[in-house]
N, C-alpha and C positions, 0 to 999 in steps of 0.2 A: 725488198729494201729492208735492210736490218736496222733495228733501233738499238742503240747502246743504252743499257740500264746502268746508271751510276749507283754504287752502293751508298747507303746512308752514312754520314760522318759519325765516327765513333770518338768519344772523348777518352781521356786518359784512364778513366775508371771502367771503360768498356760499356757504358750505358748510352742509349740513343739520346741525341740532343733533342730536348723538348722545345716546343714553341714558347719563346719568351714573351712575358706580359709586357705590353706597351707601357712606357712610363709617361706620367702626366707631364705636360709641357711646363717648363719653368720660364718665368718672365725674365729673370736675370741672366740665366745661362741656358740656351736652348740645348746644348749638347750634354752638359754635365748634370747628373742627378742631384737632388737636394741633399744637403749634408745630414739632415735628421728628419724623421717622420713626426709631424705634429697634427693634431686634430684641427681641422679648419674651423674657424669661428663663424657663427651665423652673422650675416650682414645686419647692420642696424636697421631697425624698423622705420619705414618711411610712411606709415599710416595706411599703406595699401595692403589688401588681402592677398595672401599667397595662393596661387592657384593649386588646388589639390591634385596630387599625383595618383594615378591609377595604373596598375600593372595589368596589361591585357595584350594578348597577341594580335587581336584585330584593331587596327589603328582607328577605324571609324567608330567602333563601339567604345574604344578608350576615350576618344575625344568627346563623345556624347555624355559619358558618365562623368568626366571631369567637369563638363559644363553644368550638369545638374547639381553636382556637389558644390560647385562654386556659387550657384544661385541660392541654394539652401543656406550656406554659410553667410552670404550677404544678407539674406532675410533675417537670420538670427541676430546678426550684428546690428542691423537696423532697429530691431525690436528692443535690443538692449539700450541703444542710444535714446530711443523714445521713452522707455520706462527704466530709468537707471536704478531705481529702488525695487526691491522684491514686492510683488503684489501682496497687498494686505489681506489678512484672513477675513473672509466673508461669512459671518456666522449665520446670516439669514439663508444663504445658499446651502450651507451644510445642513441646517435644520430642514430645509425643503427636501434634501436628499433623504434625511433620516425619517421624516414623516411619510415620504413616499414608499419607504420599505415596509414590508408587511411584518417581518419578524422583529426588527429593531435590534438584532443581535450582531450587527457589524462591528468589528473591532475599530476602536478609535484611539489614537495616541492620547496619553493623559493630559498633555499640555493643550491639545486641541479641545479635549472634552471639558477642561476647566474653562477655557475661553467661551465655549458654547453655554456652559452653566451660568457664567457671569452675564452673558448677553441675555439669557432667558430670564434671569432673576429680575431684570429691570421691569418687566411687564408680566405679572402673574396671570393675566387673563389671555395671554397670547397662546397660540397653538404650540409654540416651541416649549414654553414652560410646562404646559400640560403634558407634552410628550415626555419630557424629562422626568416629571413627577410620576407618570405612568410606568416608565421603565424602572424607576426606584421602587414603586409599589410592587411590581412584578417580582423583582429580585428579593425584596424583603419577605413577601408571602412565601415564595418558594424556599427561601432559606429557613424560615421558621417551621414550615411543614416538614422539611427534610430532617430536622433535628429533634422532633418530638418523640418521646418515649414514655414508658410508664412512670419513671422517676420524676421527670421534669414537666409533665403535662400540666400541672397546676400553675407552674411558672410561665409556661408557653402561652396559655390561653389569654392572660392580660396583654402580652405582647401582640398577639394576633388581633385582639380587639382594638389595639392602638392604631392599627392600620385601617384604612377605609375599606371595610369589607363589603359595603353596599356598592361602591363603584368597582371594586375588584372581586366581586363574587364569582365571576367567570374565571378569573385567574386562580382563585382559591380552589374552585371545583376541579379545574384542570390539574393543578399541582397535587392535590390530595389523591386524585385518581391515578396519576402517574406514579406517585410515591408508593401507593398501595400495590399497584401492579408489579412494581419492581421488588417489593419485599412483602410477600404474603403473610409471613409470621407476625408482622406488625399491624395486620388488619384490625384487630380489636382496639388498638391505640387510635388509629385514624377514625374508626367508627365512634369512639368516645369523644374525640375532638369535634367531629361533626355534630354529635348529640348536644354537646355543651353550647356550641355556636347556634344550634337550632333553637335553643330555648330563648335566646335573645334576638336573633335575626332569623326568623323562620324562612324567609325567602332564600337564604343561602342554603339551608338544609334541603329545601324543596328542589332547588336547582341541582344539587349533587345527586339527589334521589332520581330525578327525571333523567339526568345524563347517564346514570348507571343502568337504568332500565332500558333506555334507548341503545346503549352500548351492548347490553346483553342480547337484545333482539337482533341487532345487526350481526353480532358475532355468531349467533345461533343459525342465522340464515346462511352465513358464509362458511359454516363448519369450522370456525376458528376456536379450537378447543382451549388454547391458552388464555385468550381474552375472555372467553365464556366462563372459564373456571375462576378467574380473578374477579369478574363482575358478580358472580353468584356468591363468592365468599364475602365480598364487601356488603352485598345486599343482606346476607344472612346476619351479619353483625349489626347492621342498621335496624333490622327487625328486632334483634335482641335488645337494642337500645331504645326501642319504641319510636324510632323516627319513621320507619316504614310499617305499614299495617301487615298483619299476618296473612291476609288474603293474597298479597303479592307472592309470598313464599309458596303458598298452595298452588297458585296458578303456574308458577315456574315448574313445580313438580309435575303437574298435569301435562305441561308442554314437553318436558324431558321424557316422560314415561309413556307418552301417547304412541310414538313409534320408536321402541327401544333399540338402541345400538350400543356397542361397547363404550363409545365415548359418552353418549348421553347418560347411560346408567352410571358410569364412573363419576360424572359431574354431579348427578343426582345423589349418589351415595356421599360424596364429599359435602354437598350442600346440606344433607340431612344431619351429618355429624355436627355441623356448626349451629344449625337452627333447631335441631330436634328437641333439645331440652325446653326451649321457649314454647314451641308448638305443643309439646306434650302437656305443658302447664296451662296454656291459654286456648288451645284449640285441639282438645283430645280427639274429637270425632274426625276432624280433618287429618290428624296424624295417623289414626287407625286406618283410614281409607288409603292413605299413601303407602303404608306398610302392606296392606292387602294387595295393592298393585305391584309392589316389589315382589311379594310372594308369588303372584301370578307369573311375572316375568321369569322368576327363578324356576318355576315348574314347567314353563314352556320350553326352556332349554335352548332358545334361539341365540343366546349370547355365548361368549367364550367362557371356558372354565375359570379363567382368572377373574373375570367380572362376577361370575356366580359366587366365587369364594368371597369377594368383597361384599356382596349382599348378605351372605351368611354371617360375616363378621359384624355387619351393621345390625343384624338381628340380635346378636349377643350384646352389642353396645346398648341397644334399647333395653335389654333385660337388666343391664347394670345401671340403668337410669342416667346414662350419659355422664358418668362420674368424671371422666377425663375431659369432657367438653362442657364446662358450666356455661350458664347463660352469659355471665359477665366475669371475666378473670378478676382476681383480687387486685384492688387498687384502681379499677376503672369504673366502679359504680359511683359516678360523680354527679348524677342528675336525679333529683327527686321525681317520683312518678307524677306528682301534681304539676310540676313545672314543664314536663316534657310535652312537646307538640307532635302528634302523629299526623302525617299527611295522608289523606284518604286518596291514594292513587292506585289504579289497577294496571295490570300488565298491558292491556289492549287499549289504554287511553292514548289520546293524541298528545305526544310529549313536546313541550316547548323547550328545547334544549338551549336556545338562545346562544348560538355559536358566535354571534357578533360581540358578545361580552368579552371574548378573548382578545379582541383587536382594539387598538386605540381609536377613539373617536373624539373629536373636539366637542367640548361641553360649553355652550355659551353661558350657562349658570354655574360655572365651576366654583366660584367663590361662595355662593349661597349654599351649594350642596356640601362643600367642605365644612362650613359653619354648622350646618344641620347635623352632619355626622359627628362633629365635636360635641354637640349637646347630647346626642345618642350615646357616645362613648362615655361622657361624664356620668350619665344616668346608669350605664351598665357597670362601670368600674367604681362608682360611688365617689368620684372626684368632686371637690368643691370648686365652683367657678370663681375665678379671681376677678371677673369683670364687675361683680356687684360691689366690690370694695372701693371702686373709683369715686362714687358719689356719696361721700360721707357728710360734707358740709352743704347744708341747704339753707334757704332763707327762713327767717323767723316766722313768716306767715304760714309757710308749709308745715313747719314744726307744730304750730298751734293747731292747724287743721288735723294733723295726724294725732295729736293728743286728744282732740275732741272725738275723733273716730274711735280711738282706743278706749276712751271712757264709755262710749256707747256700747262697745263690745264686751266690756268687763262682765256684764250680767249674763252673757251667753255661755252656756256650758256644753261642751261637745261630749256627748255620751256614746257616740259611735266608735270611739277609740281609734279614729283614723290616724291621729298623730302618733299614737302608740304603735300601731301597725307599721307606719312609715319608719319610725325609729328602729324597730326590730329589723326591718328590711335593710336599713342602712348599716346597722351593726353586722348583720349576716354577710352582706356583700363586702364590707371592710375586712372581715376575718378571712373570707374565702379568697380574696384577691391579694392578701399579704404574702410576700415571699418567705418571711421568717417571723418569729414571734416579736422581735424588736420592732420591725416595721408595723406589725399589727397593733402593738401597744401604742406606738407613736400616733397612728391614725385614729385609734379608738379614743385617745385622750382629746383629739380634735373634734369629735362628734359633740354636737350641741345637745346636752342632756339637762332637762329641767331638774330642779331640786326635788328630791324624793323619788326620782326615777333611776337612781344608780343601780337598784336591784335588777332592773330590766337588762342592763348590760351584762351583769353577772349571770343571770338566768340564760341569756342568749349564748354566752360562752359555754356554759355547761350543756345546753341543748345541742349546740354544734358538735361538741365533743362526743355526746351520746349517739349522734347520728352516724359516726364513722364506723366502718366495718370492724376495725380494731383500734385500740387506744393509741393516740398519738401524743407524744410528750410536748408537741407544739402548743396544745391547749394548757397543759400543766405549767409550762413556762410563762404563758400569758398571765395566768392567775397568780403565779408567784411574783411576777414583776409588778402587777397592779397592786397586790397586797403590800408590797414593800415600798411602794411609792407614796401611798396615802392611807391613813387610818380608816377613811371612809370605806374604801374598797375592802379592807380587812373585815370590818363589821358586816358588810354585805355578804361576803363569802361565808362568814360564820353563821349568819342567819339562814343563808341558802342551805348549809349543811343540815340544820334542823328541819327545814322544810322538805328537803329531798329524802331524809331518813324517814320522816313520817309518812311520805307518800311513795316510798320506793316500791311497794307492791304493785303499783300501776305500770311499771316498766317491764319490758321483756328482758330476757337474760343478757343479751348483748349490750343493750343500753345500760342496764344495771352495772355490768362489769366496767364499762367505760367511766361511768360516774364514780364508782368506787375507787378506781385507780386515779382518777383526777383528784379526789379529795385526799387519797393516800399520798400523792405528791405534795400537796399543800401542807399536810401534817408533818411529813418527813423533812421538809425544808423550813419548818417553823414559820410558814407564811400566815397561818391562822393559829389561834390559841387552842390548846388541847382541852381547855375548860368546856368546850362545846360537847364533849363526850357525856356530859351530864344528862343529855336527852336519851342516851342509850340505856335501856333496862333489859339486861340479859337474863331472862328467865323464860320458862316454858309458856307462860300466859301472855307476856307482853311482846313476844317476838313472833314473826311469821317466817316461813321458809325464805321469802325474798329478803327480809331484813338480816337473817342469819347468813345468807350467801353474800350480802352486801358487806357485812362486818368481816367475813372471812377474806374476801378479796381486798378490802381496805387494809386489814392487818398484814396480809402477805406483801402488799405493795410497800408498806412502811418497813417491814422486816428486810426486804430486798434492798431498800435504799439506805437504811440506818444500820442494819445488822441486828441480830437477835440479842446480843448482850447490851447494846446501847438502848434498844427498845425496852428491855426489861428494867434497866436502870432508870429510864425516863418515867416509867409508870410507878416507880417507887418514890418519886418526888412528892413531898407532903401535899402541896397544893393540887397537883394533878390527881393524886390518890384520893383526896377529899371529894373532887368533882367526878371521879369515876367510880363512885360507890355502886352505881347501878350496873356497871359492867362487871364488877367484882363483888357480888353481893355476899355479905357475911351476916345477914339478918335471919334467914331461914335456911336450915341445912339442905332442904330440897333444892332451893335456888342455887345454893353454893355448889352442890354436886352437879347440877346442870351446867353451871358456868365452867367448872373444872373439866368436865367431860368434853364440853364444846371446845375450849381452848386446846386441850390435849389432842383432840381429833384433827385440828388444823395445824399442829406442829408448834404450838406456843405454850407448852406445858410449863416452861420456866417462869412465866408470869403468874402462875397459880399457886406459888409457894405460900403466900399469906393465907389464902383460902384453905389450903391443906392443913396448915397449922391450926386454923380456926376449927376445922372438923375434928382434929385430934383432941383439942381442948374440950369440945362439946361432947365427944364420945367418952 
């Protein structure tokens, strides 16, 4: 049976007719299409939730998913109707999360952080407030330690003491060790910082030392060369600063050289470069023994040629007396030997590193501990407590009792000079903690000085100046400002010049130079009268080598500040010339020739013209 196949209809263009899309039914006219296409509007809301639509080939799975989505949408809508307003911020819950975290370094939006701070400030004894204070302490200590250098170390130390270093000693130890490991060239600066803090808070210096020794021991066992090298470098400079004893350095050498390897010898050579100058001066026998051990290792030849060459270079450094590796770099000798505290710790001791100090812990006596540290800070920085000024008005009975007690004490004389020692200590701390000379003068004028003790302040300023490694104009500006403020200080500095010139032979050369430049600054700025030169007798019998060096440095400082021409004209003033007859003698030709030769040799021949004319007349 044959089936006839009809051909597909062809339109006028020759293309096959495609299946036409069915048109949407129209309510008005079922047969005719709509006149124009418009977007259909959504029906008005009747308060009912629209069932979510899901596209899925499986009808059962599609229905189940639509049912689940509808249930979720209904639950969310019900929660909105129950809580129409947004849930309020719960500070206590946020604090609980923060306290539960170990690091406390989670990011928090500023608005939420401010809300937490406001909530914590209401109760300063709460764990929340203590945690916020702990985070602030950690950030402050880390920031201060990271920006310390040789130039600003004197300004950074008071800022560091302003923070609670007793509570944050673990944070300080961790910060300074991390900063040192990240920048080894700044190790002398960090060691000087630890040394300064160790003089006032020995427990902080001891904790840093114990953690460094413990870190070295762990890194040595793990063969961690980088950590081991950073630890030994820090320990070397703490030995130089007299925070750690020399025995620790010698024990480290014995440990490194007991079983020599390339890494251990390299670390030992680097360690000896840093601490060799100190050990040579303070432990020569131990240093000799260590170098003998180096020589033995070199002769055995069990190490590589590169490390052998390092030992040979170290031998040459020792012959040069460690000239490129001084005990303390210039500007970091900030602690007197008498004030430094050396912790007698050995390498094999049981170290209490107290890792728990790095983590926040609630302190039930937080307020008392903070007040106690405030008193310690005031004692260290020399600040006056404002709390004593509150009770000025008292009853008449108490005043009478105090008067009676004062009358009974009038006959007691303190010959131990305790008050004088305390006064000098307050003056010293005030000068050392000042950022600039203006602040120093402002604070010095607030110091309670009894009548007749003004010379003590002047002497302390000059002594502090003489103790510096090199002269600092900081002290000259202090003297200049004080002299121009009150005539009393001018007279004190003038009397001090005569006293120091008379006893200048007792001072070593460096201190003599600083004192001479200090007075040269005062003379060149007219802070004190030039009449005081009358105590100078420039002849062979009345001068010593120290006094001649003192006058030379003094005159050179004046010449640099004033200029040679202005200096010569000033000495020609009749009043000054009359009081400087001892400096420019014209009584005996022998003394005149001595003065001419002296001033000519120091480059001040122009001020000897009158003495030369005197010799011409006499001859």
